[in-house]
N, C-alpha and C positions, 0 to 999 in steps of 0.2 A: 494557400498563401500566394500573393502576387509578386512581391519583391523580396529578395534577400540582399541586404546591403552590408558588404564586408569593408571594414576600415582597417587596414594594416598599420601597425604603428610600432615604434621602438624608442623608449626614452624621450617622448614628446608629450608628456601627460597633459599640459596646459593646452597645447594645440589640439589634442584629442578632445578635451573638454568643449572647446569652441566648436569643433566639427559636430559633436553630438548635440550641442545646443541648437545648431542650424538644422539638424535632421529632426529635432523635436518640433520645429515650426512648419513642417510640410503640411500642405493643404490635403494631401492624399490621406484616406483613412489609415491611421497607424495600426489598426487591428489587422490590416492586410499586408503589413510589412514586418520583416524580421531584420533585426540589427545584430551583426556579429563583429565583435572587436577581436581582431587576430594580433596578439602581442608577440612580437618577434624577438622576445628576450629582454624586455625592459627591466632596469634596476632602479627606476625612479617610482613615483606614486601612480603609474598607469593603472595598476590593478585597482587602487582606491578610487580613481575617477571612473573607471568602468563600473565598479560596484555601486557607485552613487547614482548611476543612470539606469540601473536595472529595473527600478520601479516606475521610471518615466516612459518606458516603451512596453506594449503589451507582450512583445516577443523580443527577448534580448538574450544574448549569449556571449560569453567571453572564452577564448581559447588562448592557449600559451604554448609556444614551441620556439626554443631558443636557437634552432639551427639557423645559420645565417642566410638571408636573401629574402626579398619581398615575396617571391613565389611560394615560400613556405606557408605564409598566411593564406594566400590565395588558394592553395591546394589542400590546406587543412580545413578551410571553411567549405569548400565545394561539396564534399560528401554529406555534410550536415545541412547544407542550405536547402530550405523547403520551397523557396519561391520558384515560380515559373521563370522569372527573370532575375538574373543575378547581377548586382551592381558592385563594382570594386572602385573605392576612392581612397585617396590618401588622407592622413590626419590633418594636413594644412589646407583641406578643401572645405569651402562653405557652400553647400547647395542652395540655390534659391528656393523659397517656399513652394513654387510651382513646379520644381524639378521633377518629382515622380509623377505628377499629373500629366506633364508633358510627355515623359517617357511612356506612360500608359497609352496615351494617344498613338504613339508610334507603333507599339506592340499589338494594336488592334488588327493590324494587317498581318496575317500569319506568315507572309513571305519575308517579314523583317527578321533578321538574325541579330543585328547589333544596332545600337542607337547611342547618340551623343547629342550635345549641345554646346553653346558658347563657353569657352573657358576664358574668364576675365581675370587679369592680373592685378592683385592688390600689393602694392609696393610699401614696404616699411619706410622707405625714403624715396625722394625723387630719383628715377632711374638715370644713369649716365646717358649723355647724348649719343654715344655709339650704339645703344639699343636700337635706334632708328634704323641703322643700316642692316640689321638682322631681321627686320620685319618683311616678310615676303608677301607679294600680292597687294591688292586694294581692299578697302573696306567692303565687306560681303564676300570676299575671297581671300582672306588674309590669315596668315599663320606666323607665329614666332616660335619656331622649333626649339631654339635655345632654352626658353622658359615655359614651353607648352601652351602659349597663347593661341586661341582658335576663334575666328569669326567667319562663319559660312553664310552670313546674311540674315535678313529679317523673315524669311519664309522657310517652311519645311522643305527638304530636298534630299535627294540621294547624294552620297558622298563616297569617295573611295575608302576601302576598308582600313587602310593604314592612317586614317585620320581619326580613328577612335582611340584616344589616348587614356592612359591610366589615370589621369586626374579626373576624367568624366567618362567612366567606362561601364557600359551595360550590355549584357548579351543574354539571349535565351540560354537557360541551363542546358537544354538538349543540344544546342549548337556548340556550346563550349566543350561538352563531353565528346560531341561528334569530331571535333578537330583535335582532340587530344590534350585539352587544357592549355595552360600558358607555358611559354619558354622562360628560362630564368630572367630575372630583372634586377632591380636595385640590390647592391651588395655593399658590405663594409669596404672601405677603401683598400685595405690590404688584400682583399679577396676580389679586386675588380675584374680580374681576368675571367672570372665565372659569370660576368654580365653577358646577357644576350639580348635577343629582340623581344622578350616579354610579351606584352599584349599585342604588339603589332603582328606577330604570328597569327593570333586568333582572327583578327579582322581580315587579314590578306587570305588566309585559307578559307574562312567563311565566305568571302567574296568569290573566290575561285569555284566554290562549290555551289554557287547560284543564290546564296542568301542576300536579301537586300540590306544595305547599310544606310541608315538614315540619320539626318541631323534635324532637330527641332529647336528653334530659336528660344523657346521658353524653357528648355531643359538645361538651364544655365548653372554654372558653378563659379565661385570665386576662388582663385588659387593665391595663397599667401606667399609673397616672395620676400624673404629676409634680405637685409642689406649685404650680408656675407655672399649671397649668390650673385652679386652685381660687380665682381671684380674680375680682372683678367685671369687670376689664378683660378677662379671658379669657372671661368670659360674653358680653360684648358682641361679641368677636371670633367666637366660635362662632355666635351668632345673626346676625352679619353674613353668614356662609355660608349660614345657613338662609334669610335674606332673598334672597340671590342664587338659591338653588335654587327658592324659590316664584316669583320672577320669571321664571326660565328656563322652568318648567313652564307658567306662565300664558301666556308669549309663544308657546311652541310649540303650546299648545292653540288660541289665537286666530289666530296668525300675524300679529298686528298690536299696536301699542302700547296698553297699557291705561291707564286714568286714574290719576294718581298717587294712591296711597291716603292717606285722611285719618287724622289722629291717632286717631280713634275706631276705624277699621278696623285700624290697627296695634295698638292696645290689645286689640282682640278677639282677633287672631291670637296676641299674647302670652300671653293668659290660658290658652290650650289647653296650655301647657307647665307649669302649675302644678296641684298637688293641690287647693289652694283659694287662688285668687288673691287673695281678699280678706283673707287673713291672712298672705300672704308678705311678707317685707320689702320696703318700698317701693323702696329702692335696688336691690334685686335685679330686681324687676319693671321698673324704669326701665332697667336695663342690657340686659335682654331687648328691651324696646321700641326702644332706641337701636340695637341691632345690626340688628334686623329692618328699621327704617327705613333705616339706612345701606345695607344690602345691597340692598334693593329699589330704593332711589333710584340708587345707583351702576349697578346692572345695567341699570335702565330707561333711564338717560341714555345709557349706552354703546350700547344698542340703538337709540336715537333718532339719535345723532350719528355713528355709526361703521359704515359699510357692511360693512367686514371683519368687525366684531363680529356684525352681523346674520346674515352667512353663518354664522358660527360657531355661533350659537344655533340656526339653522334647518336644520342639516345633518341629512340622512336617517340617517347613522350616522358613527361616528369610527373605523372599523376601519382605513381607509387614513390613517395618521398624516401622511404626507407631503402628502396632499391636504387634510387638516384643519388642519394647522399652517402656515398661510399668513399669518396675521396678524402684521405686524412685531414686535408686542410678545412674540410666542411663539417668536421665533427661539432657537436653541440657546444656553444659558448655560454657558459653560465653567467658571465659578466656583461657581455654584449657591449663593451666600452668603445669598440672601434667605430670612428665616425662613418656615417653614411654619406656617399658622395653629394646627396642632395642638400646636405647642410651648407655646403660651399666652403668647408673648412677642412 
């Protein structure tokens, strides 16, 4: 098997259907591809959608685990994945027909550990004008971290490891195991303090260990952006996750509690997410600052006050989900009704 593609999903059955339709149009031979739907506790008709696609792919698997967090689906899929290269995408992603063929071209070089391609944003409605102030760089070297947009130009090239994002993520299975798997990622909103640096850990660690990280312009995906994610409240929620991830990285690096960041320090971090922070709308800048402050404060407080949470943050790896998911608040949720932060609501 050449590729294992895992789609993590929860209560977004119609979006999952569209993603699977896109995968069925790949130009790469599907008999060399494995599709894994990792259901993170859906109560809608996700299972019915998965079942309807079982006959459309030569190699198809559905797995279910209601424990909260996108990492659950990733790490449930990893032991059963048969592909040399493992791809992880969200259910709101639509890969271009040539996506897998372009990735295959990248991995012909045995030095390549991770590969990605353009992430193009498909908005339900015209985005607000303030989005432009959050686009960093120029075409060919451009990112929109807030929504995960990525454009590294018209030619294949090496890129930093932290530019391989979960919307368009592929890695050699052996490299993923070598770096200890993923760190925690998307969580229901009421458990957002358990959020961490997810797939970014994989790319950075693989790069540090000498693996090449590459971008191919034909390995493109389209990322669906609902209107609910284009509000100032959604900005605050997104940057709350960023604050949690920054706190997580800081605590793991030092092994101990860091001083609470000042307002000036929060402001300095927020400015990095704007093309020109001095001309960005003040309400937008404030939304980013509030989110960063909330995320870092909540995460830091949990680390100080909750010994189970400290164990969660400082784990060597999270591959053994039963060993990792011992915090009482991370017990299995049969209903999975809590909103994921990515919904924007």
